[in-house]
C-alpha positions in Angstrom: -3.9 -17.3 3.9 -1.7 -14.8 2.4 -1.7 -11.2 3.6 -0.4 -8.0 1.9 0.3 -4.9 3.9 0.8 -1.9 2.1 3.0 0.5 4.2 2.6 3.9 2.6 5.0 5.9 4.6 5.7 8.0 1.5 2.2 7.8 0.0 1.0 5.7 -2.8 0.4 6.0 -6.5 -0.4 3.5 -9.2 3.0 3.1 -10.6 4.3 2.6 -7.1 1.9 -0.1 -6.4 3.1 -1.9 -9.6 6.6 -1.5 -8.6 6.1 -2.8 -5.1 4.4 -5.9 -6.4 7.1 -6.6 -8.9 9.8 -6.1 -6.1 7.5 -8.6 -3.9 7.8 -11.5 -6.5 5.5 -10.8 -9.3 6.9 -11.9 -12.6 7.2 -8.9 -14.5 7.2 -10.8 -18.0 4.0 -12.7 -16.5 2.3 -9.3 -15.5 3.1 -7.7 -19.0 1.7 -10.9 -20.8 -1.5 -10.7 -18.9 -1.8 -6.9 -19.6 -1.6 -7.6 -23.2 -4.9 -9.2 -22.9 -6.4 -5.7 -22.7 -7.7 -4.3 -25.9 -5.5 -1.0 -25.6 -2.6 -0.1 -27.8 0.0 2.7 -27.9 2.0 2.0 -24.7 4.9 0.2 -23.4 5.6 -1.1 -20.0 8.9 -1.4 -18.6 10.8 -1.7 -15.3 14.2 -0.5 -13.9 16.0 -1.2 -10.6 16.7 2.0 -8.6 18.0 2.9 -5.2 16.3 5.4 -2.9 18.4 6.5 0.2 20.4 3.1 -0.2 17.2 0.9 -0.5 16.7 -1.2 -3.7 13.5 -0.7 -5.4 11.5 -1.3 -8.5 10.5 1.7 -10.8 7.7 1.1 -13.2 7.2 3.1 -16.3 4.3 3.1 -18.7 5.5 4.8 -21.7 2.9 6.3 -24.2 3.9 5.3 -27.9 1.1 7.4 -29.4 0.6 10.8 -27.5 -2.8 11.4 -29.3 -4.8 8.8 -27.0 -8.5 9.4 -26.9 -10.5 10.9 -24.1 -11.9 7.8 -22.3 -14.9 7.9 -20.1 -16.1 5.4 -17.7 -18.2 3.2 -20.4 -15.0 3.2 -22.6 -12.9 2.0 -19.9 -15.3 -0.8 -18.9 -15.6 -2.0 -22.5 -11.8 -2.3 -22.7 -11.7 -4.3 -19.4 -14.8 -6.4 -20.3 -13.2 -7.1 -23.8 -10.2 -8.6 -22.2 -9.7 -12.3 -21.7 -8.5 -11.6 -18.1 -10.2 -13.4 -15.2 -13.5 -12.5 -14.0 -12.5 -11.5 -10.4 -9.7 -9.1 -11.9 -12.3 -7.5 -14.3 -14.9 -7.0 -11.5 -12.3 -5.3 -9.0 -10.7 -3.4 -11.7 -14.1 -1.8 -12.7 -14.8 -1.2 -9.1 -11.8 0.9 -8.7 -12.6 2.9 -11.8 -16.4 3.4 -10.3 -14.9 4.7 -7.3 -12.6 7.1 -9.0 -15.3 8.2 -11.4 -17.7 9.1 -8.5 -15.0 11.1 -6.8 -14.0 13.0 -9.9 -17.7 13.6 -10.6 -18.4 15.1 -7.1 -15.4 17.5 -7.3 -16.6 18.6 -10.9 -20.4 18.8 -10.1 -21.3 16.4 -12.8 -22.1 12.4 -13.1 -19.6 9.6 -13.3 -20.5 8.6 -16.7 -19.4 12.2 -18.0 -16.0 12.2 -16.5 -13.0 12.0 -18.7 -10.1 10.4 -17.4 -7.5 12.4 -19.0 -6.5 13.7 -15.7 -5.1 10.4 -14.5 -4.0 9.5 -18.0 -6.3 6.9 -19.3 -3.7 4.4 -20.7 -1.5 4.8 -17.5 -4.7 4.4 -15.3 -5.9 1.2 -17.0 -2.3 -0.2 -16.8 -1.9 0.8 -13.1 -5.4 -0.2 -11.9 -5.5 -3.7 -13.8 -1.9 -4.4 -13.3 -2.2 -4.0 -9.6 -5.4 -6.1 -9.1 -3.4 -8.8 -11.5 -0.3 -8.5 -9.3 -2.2 -9.4 -6.1 -3.9 -12.2 -7.7 -0.6 -13.5 -9.0 0.6 -13.4 -5.6 -2.4 -15.2 -4.3 -3.1 -12.4 -1.7 -6.4 -13.1 0.2 -6.6 -10.1 2.4 -5.2 -6.6 2.1 -4.1 -4.2 4.9 -2.7 -0.6 4.5 -1.3 2.0 6.8 -2.9 5.4 7.2 -2.0 7.7 4.5 0.5 10.8 4.5 -0.9 13.8 2.8 1.2 16.5 1.4 0.6 20.1 1.0 1.0 23.1 -1.1 -0.3 23.3 -4.8 -0.5 20.8 -7.8 -0.5 21.7 -11.6 -3.0 20.1 -13.5 -5.1 20.8 -16.6 -7.5 22.8 -14.9 -4.7 25.1 -13.5 -3.3 25.1 -10.1 -5.2 23.2 -7.5 -4.5 22.3 -3.7 -2.3 19.3 -2.5 -4.0 16.8 -1.7 -6.0 16.9 -4.9 -10.0 17.4 -4.3 -10.5 14.0 -5.8 -8.1 12.3 -3.5 -9.9 13.4 -0.5 -13.0 12.5 -1.8 -11.6 8.9 -2.3 -10.3 8.8 1.2 -13.7 9.2 3.2 -13.5 7.0 6.3 -9.8 6.2 5.5 -7.3 7.5 8.1 -5.1 10.2 7.1 -2.4 12.6 8.5 -0.4 15.6 7.4 3.1 14.7 6.5 4.2 18.4 6.1 5.7 17.8 2.6 5.1 20.1 -0.1 4.0 17.6 -3.0 1.5 15.2 -4.1 2.1 12.1 -2.0 -1.1 10.3 -2.7 -2.5 10.5 -6.2 -6.0 10.0 -7.1 -5.2 6.5 -8.8 -3.2 5.5 -5.6 -6.2 6.5 -3.5 -8.7 4.8 -5.6 -6.8 1.7 -5.5 -5.9 1.5 -1.7 -9.5 2.5 -0.8 -10.9 -0.2 -2.6 -8.5 -3.0 -2.2 -7.5 -2.5 1.5 -9.8 -4.6 3.9 -8.5 -2.5 6.9 -6.1 0.5 7.5 -4.1 -0.3 10.6 -0.5 -0.6 11.9 1.4 -3.8 11.0 -1.0 -6.8 11.4 -0.1 -9.7 13.2 1.7 -11.8 10.6 4.8 -13.7 9.9 6.7 -12.0 6.9 7.6 -14.1 3.9 8.7 -11.3 1.4 9.1 -7.4 1.4 9.0 -5.4 -1.8 9.6 -1.7 -2.6 8.0 0.5 -5.2 9.8 3.8 -6.4 7.8 6.9 -6.9 9.0 9.1 -9.7 10.2 12.1 -7.5 13.5 12.0 -5.5 13.0 13.3 -2.1 14.9 13.9 1.1 13.3 10.8 2.4 12.9 7.4 0.4 10.2 8.0 -1.9 9.0 4.3 -1.8 5.9 2.2 -1.3 6.7 -0.8 1.0 4.6 -4.1 0.4 4.8 -6.8 3.0 3.7 -10.3 2.4 3.2 -13.0 4.9 0.8 -15.2 6.8 -1.5 -14.5 9.6 0.0 -15.0 13.1 -2.1 -16.2 15.8 -1.3 -15.6 19.2 -2.1 -17.9 22.2 -5.6 -18.1 23.1 -4.8 -15.5 25.9 -1.7 -13.3 26.5 0.7 -11.4 24.2 3.0 -12.4 21.6 6.1 -14.1 22.6 9.1 -11.9 23.1 12.1 -13.5 21.5 15.2 -12.7 23.4 18.7 -12.5 21.7 19.6 -15.9 23.4 17.1 -17.5 20.8 19.0 -16.0 17.8 22.3 -17.3 18.8 23.9 -14.4 20.8 25.0 -15.8 24.2 26.2 -12.6 26.0 23.1 -10.6 26.0 22.1 -9.2 29.3 18.4 -8.9 30.3 18.7 -5.9 32.7 16.1 -3.5 31.2 14.3 -1.0 33.5 11.1 -1.3 31.5 9.8 -4.8 30.1 10.0 -5.8 26.4 6.6 -7.1 26.0 3.5 -5.3 27.1 0.0 -7.2 27.8 -1.9 -5.6 24.7 -4.8 -8.0 25.5 -5.3 -6.7 29.2 -5.0 -10.2 30.5 -2.8 -9.2 33.7 0.7 -9.6 35.0 0.8 -13.4 34.6 0.8 -13.2 30.7 2.7 -10.1 30.4 6.2 -11.3 29.7 7.5 -14.5 28.2 11.0 -14.5 28.7 11.7 -18.2 30.0 13.3 -19.8 27.0 16.0 -22.7 27.5 17.7 -20.7 30.1 17.2 -19.9 33.7 16.4 -16.2 33.5 13.3 -15.5 35.0 11.8 -11.8 35.1 8.8 -10.7 36.7 7.4 -7.1 35.8 4.6 -5.3 36.9 2.3 -3.6 34.6 0.2 -1.8 37.4 0.1 2.0 36.8 1.9 1.4 33.2 -0.1 2.6 30.3 0.8 1.3 26.8 0.5 3.9 24.1 -0.5 2.7 20.7 -0.4 6.1 19.0 -0.1 6.5 15.3 3.0 8.8 15.2 4.5 8.5 11.7 8.0 9.8 10.4 8.5 10.6 6.8 
């Protein structure tokens, strides 16, 4: 089973999702060809390679070729999705994202989902971002999605209604029951489209799941910041530990470094499952080093501290 972990250390948006998927292995031309199955015109999608703080990433652009795009409501977007020849599971999941987004916008503006105009997220942009993300996960054969807690910016955002606070009210509506934290950065770090996507697609919000990594991709945001404005996508397979006990702690001897010393005041591996001292450390690997550490009176801290 293939896992995908969205590491949202700098937030998430629709175009960042697309960039991370392409960076992680989705064939861009195949993605574009699939999106052409949507009966919507007046746009072009392109990619470019960028570097953010020295990290290579994919930046995706959805260029509007026709600026006078119609204001689309939920029914119109559903009609576009249903009118495509895309796989049925892609259609269903894409519509689920838009329903969630429409309900959130309706709650903020005191109306009903069917009356919401999608101009605020740019209807063409949103259709490409949402359907493209769902498609990309399918092309990568991802079966389960995890995501990190989401960082919230602060300050204010300019929109068609005027100036609104950051995070946008619709974003917070979308993130009910999703773990968030304040990043202390004055900008919009999680957009409504990004919030709708990740709150719909993620099976669980957590730290890194137990997995063996097969590929890592980076999708770039449009703003350049002091920190790398990237969304990291980690692909891999589930890693099952022993029936009891922690994960094995690999020493540098196992990576071909012969002169590594194991003299550390505190052990490398802690017993996460609470199985006691006998399972707490796994250092015996093709050599005679044997360490025995006590975990009595030691408390392991699994706090969710995040640095941006």
